[in-house]
C-alpha positions as CSV (number, residue, x, y, z in Angstrom):
1,X,0.0,0.1,0.1
2,X,2.9,2.4,0.8
3,X,4.5,1.9,-2.6
4,X,1.1,2.6,-4.3
5,X,0.9,5.9,-2.5
6,X,4.4,6.7,-3.4
7,X,3.7,6.0,-7.1
8,X,0.8,8.5,-6.8
9,X,3.1,11.0,-5.3
10,X,5.7,10.3,-7.9
11,X,3.3,11.4,-10.6
12,X,2.7,14.7,-8.8
13,X,6.1,15.5,-7.2
14,X,8.8,13.0,-8.3
15,X,11.7,14.2,-6.1
16,X,9.7,14.0,-3.0
17,X,8.7,10.5,-3.7
18,X,12.3,9.4,-4.3
19,X,13.4,11.2,-1.1
20,X,10.7,9.4,0.9
21,X,11.8,6.0,-0.6
22,X,15.6,6.3,-0.6
23,X,16.6,9.4,1.3
24,X,19.4,11.9,0.3
25,X,21.5,9.9,-2.0
26,X,22.4,10.0,-5.7
27,X,18.9,9.0,-6.8
28,X,17.5,11.9,-5.1
29,X,19.8,14.5,-6.6
30,X,19.7,12.9,-10.0
31,X,15.8,13.1,-9.9
32,X,16.0,16.8,-8.8
33,X,18.3,17.5,-11.8
34,X,15.9,15.8,-14.2
35,X,12.9,17.5,-12.8
36,X,14.5,21.0,-12.8
37,X,15.7,20.6,-16.4
38,X,12.3,19.3,-17.4
39,X,10.5,22.3,-15.8
40,X,12.9,24.8,-17.3
41,X,12.5,23.2,-20.7
42,X,8.7,23.3,-20.4
43,X,8.9,27.1,-19.5
44,X,11.0,28.2,-22.4
45,X,9.7,25.6,-24.9
46,X,6.8,23.5,-25.5
47,X,8.9,20.4,-24.7
48,X,7.5,19.1,-21.3
49,X,8.8,15.5,-21.2
50,X,11.6,16.3,-18.7
51,X,9.1,16.2,-15.7
52,X,7.6,13.0,-17.2
53,X,11.1,11.4,-17.3
54,X,11.6,12.4,-13.6
55,X,8.2,10.7,-12.8
56,X,9.3,7.5,-14.6
57,X,12.7,7.5,-12.8
58,X,10.9,7.9,-9.4
59,X,8.6,5.0,-10.2
60,X,11.7,3.0,-11.2
61,X,13.2,3.7,-7.9
62,X,10.2,3.0,-5.9
63,X,9.7,-0.4,-7.6
64,X,13.2,-1.6,-7.5
65,X,14.4,-0.3,-4.1
66,X,13.6,-2.5,-1.0
């Protein structure tokens, strides 16, 4: 049940979901970098897949980390 709620959170705020699952490590900072680049790209262009990639990365971390 906890992983299901984290996946829902990952679709809304991916870095927070990664932080709640794995703490302050490389995965968290990598997800922040992906999310930041994605948000900046969506502001300056119509390309908004960066935040979606961060969500996929967060879901990957949630599903594979024990």
